[in-house]
N, C-alpha and C positions, 0 to 999 in steps of 0.2 A: 110544744109541750116541754116543760122543764123536768129534769131528772129529779125524782124525790130523793132527798138527802136526810139522813138521820144519824146523829152521833151515837145514839143508844142502841142501834140495831145493826147487826152484821149483815143480815140478808135484806136485800131490797128487791122490790118487784115493780114491774111496769103497771101503772094503774089500769083498771078496766076501762075499755073504750066504749063510749056510748054509740059511736057511729057503726052502722051495720052495713056489711058488704055481702052480696049473695051471688049464687050462680047455680048452674046445673052440674058442676063438677062432682065427682064421686070420690070420697075419701078411701073407701074400700070396695072390693067387688060386692055388688048387690046392696051397697049402702049409699043412701042419699042423705044429705043434711036435712035436719028439720026445717020446715018452711019458714020458721022465724029467723033463720040465718041464711036462707038461700035466695036472696032477692037481687044481689048486685055484686057478688065476688067475681072479679074479672079473671078469666082463664087465659088471657093473652095480653100482650102489650103491643101498641100500635107501632108500625115501622114506617115512620114519616120523615125521618131526618136523612138527608143525603149531603154529606160533607165531602167536598172534592178538593179542598185546599186545607193546609194546616191551619188549625183554629185554636185560639186560646181564650178562655173566659175573660170577657171585657173587664178591664180595671184590675185584673188579678196579676200580681207579679210572682212568677215562679222563682223561688230561691235557688241558689247554686248548691247549697248543702242543707242537710236535715238531721234530725235525731232518729236513730234507728238501733234496733237490738240485733246484733250480728253474732253469728257463730262462725268462727274462722275455719274450724275443721271438726270432723266427727268427734264427739266427746269433749270438745273444748268448752271452757267456761263461756257463758253468755257475756257479751260486752255491749254496754250502752254507749254508742258513739254519737257525738254531737256534730261532727263534720262529715257525715256520709254524703256522697254526691247524689244529686237529684237529676234524673234524666230530663233534658229540656224538650220543649215542644217541637223544636226543629229536628230533633233526633228520633221522634216517635215514628214507627213504621205504620203503613196503612192498616187499619183495624185496631191499632193500639190506642189506649187512652191513659191519661195521667189522672189519678184519683187522689185528692187531698183527704186523708183518713182522719176522721174525728174519733171513732171508737173501734175497738176490735175485741172479739172474744178470745179466750184461751182454751185450748182443747188438749186432751191427752195425746193426740196425734203430734202435737208440737214437741212433746217430750221424746217421742220416737224419732222425730226429725233431728233433734239435738243429739241423741245418742247413736243414731244410725243403726238401730237394732232390727229394722225390718229387712226382709229379703230384697226389696227395691231400695237402692241407696239414694240418699238425698244429694242435692248439689252442695258444693262448698266453694267459697264461703256462702253462707245462707242467712237470709232474713226470713224468719218463720212467720206463722200466722195465716189463717184462712177464714176468718169471720169478721171481715172489715166492712165498715160503712163510712162513706165519705162522698165528696162532691167532685164531679168531673170538671177539671180545670183546663184540660187540653185534649185534643183529638188529633191523631196523626194525619199528615198530608195524604191526600188522595183516598181517604176512607170514604166508601160509598155505601149507601143504604144502611146507615147506622140506625139501630133501634133506640139509641139514646143520644142525648144532645148535651152541649155544654151547660153546666149549672145543675144538671140532674143529680139527685141524691141516689146513690146506687150501692149495692152490696157486692163484695168480692168473696167468692166461695172457694171450697177446696178444688173444684174443677175450674181452672182458670180459662182454659181454651180447649177446643177440639176442632177437628177438620170439618165436621158437619156433612161430609160427603161419603165416608166409608160405610160399609154394611152396618157396623155397630151404631154409628150416629143416626143412620136412616131408620134403624129399628128401635130407636129410643134408648140405646145404651151408650150415650155420649161419653160417660165416665170410663168406658172400656175401649175408647178410640186408641189405636196404636200411636197416634200423634198427640195424645192428651198432655196438657200442661197442668201441673198441680201447684196451687198457691202455697208458698211456704215450704215447698219440698223440691220440686224440679225448677221452679222459678221463684224469685223473691216474693215474700208475702206481706202481710199487713202489720207487722210489728215495726212500722216506720211511718213517718208523716206523709210520705208520698209513695204511691205504688203504681207501677205500670201494669195495666190490665188490658182487657180485650172487649171491644164494644159489643160483640155478639154474645158474650157470656156474662157480663155484669148484670145484676138484677135490680130493677127499679124498686125502691122502697116505698110502700104506701105512706101517704102524707100523715095519717093518724098515728103511725108508729114512731116512737122515740128511737133515735139512732142507737143508743146504748141497749135498749130492750130488743131491737131488731137484730143486733149483731149475732147472737148465738142461734137464732133461727136459721141462719145461713149454713150451719153445719149440723148442730145437734137437732134442730127442729126438722130440717129437711131429711136427715138420716132416719129419724124415728117415724116421721110421717110416711116416708116411702116404705119403710119396713112394715108398717101396718097395712099399707095398700096391697102388699103382696102376701098378706097373712091368710088369705082365703077365709076371712071371717065375715059375718053379717051382723046386723043390729041385734043386740041381745046376747051375743056370744060372750064367752069368758076369754080374756087374754091374761096370761101371766107375764109379769115384767120383772125379771131378775135385775137388780141394780136400779130399782124404781126411784130411789132417793138421790141419784146422782145427776150429773149434768145432762145426759141424754134421757135418763129414766124419768125425771120429773116432767119433761116435755112429752114423753111417750104416754104418761098417764093422761095428760090433758088432750092430746090428739085422739087417744082411744075413747075418752068420754065424749068428745065432740062427734065421734062416729057412732055413738050409741052402744058402745061395748061396755061390758062389766069387767072391772080390773081387780086382779089379785096382785098386790104389790109385794115384792120379795126384796128385802134389804135388812139392815140391822141398825139398832140404835133408836132411842126415843126421839131425837131431833128429826131423823128421816121419817119415822112413823108419823109424827105430827105433820110434817110437810106433805107427804103423799095423801094423807087423809084430808087435809085442807084443800087439796087439788081434786078430790072426788073419788079416790080409790075406794072400792067397795069392800075389800078385805086386805088384811096385812098378815104376812108371815115373816118372822124374824129368823133368819137362817142360823144365827148363832145360838139362840135360846131354844129353837125348835128341836125336839128329840127325834122327830121323824118328819123331815121337810116334805117328802113326797106325800105322806098321809095327810099332813096339814093342808097342803095345797089342794088335794082332792076333796077334803072335807069342806073347804071354803067354796068349792065350785061344783055344787050339786052332787058331790060324791063321785063324779065321773072324771074330773080333771078339766082343765081349760081347753078350749078349742084351738088355741094358739099360744105360743110363748115367744115373745120378742126379747132376745137376750142382749142387753146392753152392758152387762157386767164384764169385767176384764179378768175373771177367774174361770178356769175350765169347768168347775163344778156347776156353773150356770148352764152348761150344755149337757153334761153327763146326767144330771138330775131330770132335765126336761123330758127326755124320752120316756122316763118312768112315770111322770105325772100327767103327761098329755093324754087326753081322751082319744079313743080310736078315731082315726081319720084326721087327727090334729096336725098342725103345722108348726115346725120349729124354724123361726126366722133368726138367722145369724147376723148380728151387727157388731157386738163386741169381739175384739181380736186378741185373746190371751195367747201367749207363747206356749201352746200346748196342742196335743192331738184331741180331737173331739170325743172319740171313744164311744160312738153310737153302737149299741148292740144290734147286729144285723137281724137276729131272730125277732126281737121285739119291735124293731123298726118295720119289718115286713109284716109281722103278725098283727100289729096295731094299725097298719096302713099309714104310718107316719110320713109326712112330707117334710124334707129338709130344704130350706130355701135361704140362699145367701142374698143379702141386700146391701149394696154398696152405694152410699150417699144417695144422690138423686139427680134428675135431669133439670134443665132450665125451667121446664114447666112445673116440675115438682116444687122447685124453689118458689115460684110465683104463687102456687096454691098454698104452700105452707105459710108464707107471709100473709096472704089474704085471710086465712083462717085466724091468724093472730090479730090482724087488723079488725076482724069482726068481734074481737073481745073474747074469743073462745080459748085462747092460749096466751099465757104470760110467762116470760122468763124470770125465774128467781135468780138474782145475781147480786154480787158484791162488786162495787166499782172501785178500781184502783188506777194507778198511773203507770205509764210505760216503764218508768224507772223501777217499779216494784216487781218486774217480771221474774227476776231471779228468785225472789221469795215465793212468788206464785208457783213456780216450778217445784220448789221444795215442798210446798203444801200439797200439790197434786200428787207427788210421789209418795207422800205420807198418808194420802187418803183423807185429808182433813177438810176438804171442801164439799159442802152441800150446795147443790145448784151449780151456777156458773160464775166465772170471774170475767168481768169486762174491763178493759183498760181504756181510759181516756187518753188518746194520743195527741190531740190538738183541740183547742177551743175554736168553735166555728159559730 
């Protein structure tokens, strides 16, 4: 599939796919997909490859150097380097693979990695990025029972690796593993032509998905999909989405509609209103023009308020207002991470039986499911494509809040 290009439009989207994939997976508790899209979505990947010796993709020559976007130290300017070293096949450890990146998404988390303003410090020097799609060109010597093989097109996510043996990994909380490695944060990420990743955690990309369109599913898509899974909602329920017109929010709208939920989108501006309504939002509340946001959200949702609120916005008001407009027994799902205290009123939280649920990215299986739903044509990423050399400008636009949808960088032509 070729990437659609248009010189007259800033926002580009992945074309709808006609191929249908189905399964018995459940997007939310008590929610099954409509039968029209539940016939072949795969919920697992076959584990058939066993590579016991160092292996390189036939006919592929791994270069010694590459172009990469490097941050030398916390708060330093981003540098685009053309002579950054590439780890060679002979130097890969068992379980490691070398991925030739074609596209990578850009996320607000990358800004936090650059500035080092989170409680968990990033490594330095650092290559950021955690929404990469590319081809496996080498696998480390003595890697056994690999679920992927040379030549596979795979995705690299925020969660680069985990031990798979601790209590958290066994219980399906791989992202909370004490030994977890984070792409573009504690290990080098996808803002480079070649990335060392891990065979047990890279995610195969469905054939029908374009690499550029699949990139942001690996973070924004997985994150919002998982948040909806833990929202305690069922078909026909209302969900509020503060930040609905943003990179995560516009995907949350689509995953919610795929689950049979009704959506009240909360954001600001005519462009974002047009975007979310085109994606199926049932109601719209502009937080800047609304004189009483809580009343307006309740009015749009049967007068009682939504059954859940999935907060992707990066401002604390997204959380403080949610307790007030959620209906009794509702769930507040925390995804966005503003530098602020939540400020939930204990009385109303208890009196209304409100459930507060943190949701942190997703597991390997969540990633597979999120991609398969997109492959079924139910979700498409709205994005603008740029090049790796444009990353500095992209960071500035992200900080200024100028981006609707996502930004995807073409790293190399494949």
